[in-house]
C-alpha positions, 0 to 999 in steps of 0.5 A: 689621962683626961679629956682636955690632955687627950684633945691637946695630944690629939691637935700637936699630932695632926699639926706634925702630921701635917704638910711641910714647907717646900724648901725649893719653894721658900728659896725661890719666894725668897729670891723673888722678894730679893729681886723685887727690893732690888729692882726697886732700889735700881728705880729709885736710882734711875729716877735720880739719875734722870733728873741729874741728882748725882749724889742721891742716884750715887746713894741709891746705887751704892745701896743696891750694890751693896745688899745685891751685887749679883742681881739683874737690876745691879747689872742693869745700872752698872754703867750708869751708876759708875757715871753717878758715882764719878760725877757725885765726887767731882761735885762734891770736890767742887763744893769743897773747894768752893766753900774755901773761899770767903766773899765779903763786902763792907760799905764805905764812904766812897763806895764799897769795898769787896774781896775775895780770900782763902787760906792755905791748904795746910799752915806755915811755920814762919818764925819758929812758933809753930804753924800758922795759917796764911791767907790770900786776899784779893781787894777792891777798894773805891779809893785805893783800887786793886790789890792783892796780898798775903796775911800771916798771923805770926812773923814777918815778911822780909819784903820792906825795901820790896822782894821777889816772890815764886808764884807756881800754878798747878806744879808748874815752873814758878815765875817771879812776881814783884812784891812789898811790905808796907810800914805798918802795924795794922797786919802783917801783910805783903802785897803782891804787885801784879794784882791783875796777873795774880787773879788770872792765874788764880781764875784759871788754876786749881792751885797756887803756891807762892814763895815768899821771903820771911824775916826769920831767914829763908823762904816759905811756901804756901799753896792755895787750892783756888779751884773753887774761885767764883770770878763773879763775885768780884766787881766786873772791872777785875774780869774785864782786865781793867784797873778799878778807877781810885 
């Protein structure tokens, strides 16, 4: 055996005879590393929790409880984490509801038209042609005053001579309200005559269901998730209980 080979064999033999890693020490080191990582996640959670940033706080908490559920850090933040998670879910739902509304301002010769509108939660089949969107609009017009009305994309309302609609708030017993379908081809619209009452209901409710008669026969119901309405986006008179003067 030549000299280089002898040296290699000797080196390998010495390495084999060296001290082996203690399994208990390795496990302890791993536990310390995991505890440190969990603590860092907990501190990140607590920082966002203190700022009231519920979405980020929840995200940090989610990671901690996913990766280190049995850690001391997880136990320490368990109660505030539950709170942050609930508030994050509530905030997300509030954002979703607010995004359902559309607010528009249109300049007109004698002022400006302001509208707040949203679509029904589910599409409605009005005439057998298939489910279509139903829109609820609150309008403030400088000449025509305030109004509230439904708009269809197909079919028609059976309300040309006036009719009654049933309005239910948050699943409560419905109230009958006067309605009318103007004779116009500009839009398939039906006015709910007491716009002030309907506006008050929308401001205080989570859902408003409106049952209306249709030309195809019978009635249909459109349910609107109104809980995200921002009343301040409409002129102040809407929230003072007075009609906008023409």
